[in-house]
Phi, psi and omega in degrees: 000324180298318180298316180298313180299316179298320179295316179297314179298318180296317178297320179297320179294317178296316180299320184275341190300328185301320182274345176287341177267000181255153170214136178252122185243109175285133178242185180293324185250343187202177171247136181238128172264124181246121181240122177264126173251179181294337184240351183198177173240124181254140179232140172238135180233145170226123177291146180306316184290344182263357181291124181269323187202149172232127181240148175233149183190176176242146170255135177273114181256033177078300181253353180208168175253157177230116178282130184232159170228141176240124179255118188253125176254189183295327183220013179203175175217159176234128177248134177229162178217169188294346179267356176284145182302326186269007187307305185294321177295324178295314180300318178297315181296321177300315181293327180284321190263347182242102178297131177092359179289144175287124182293152185299332179291349177261331183256336189301315181297323179292328179282325181291325186240138359282158179294155175062024171242149182296317178052046182293137174219144169266119183255354177204137175216127180246101182282349182279339182274000000 
């Protein structure tokens, strides 16, 4: 039984590790995704004015759900989730910098329930970019 538990715990750490190495940093002009690898730091940026769409949804992680947001730019995207350290700051920055975005107090409950469903929503769309 100990081996099985250790294997499950090890798999859970590997499964979760990808977002623990990421950080999403909202700035004055853009959003930056910072990914640390063993040999370098990779950055992806999307300027606020270039954001085409913001989507929210849940990932089913077998025993729990993970609320995520995807910020889509002209040629890239940034995905963040509720377990990232910068999650709450990101949601606040999105509401401050994107006119017309649906605030989190209106979409969060719809995405959370029912459990283990994707509950995808587009909360911002900029047709002008």
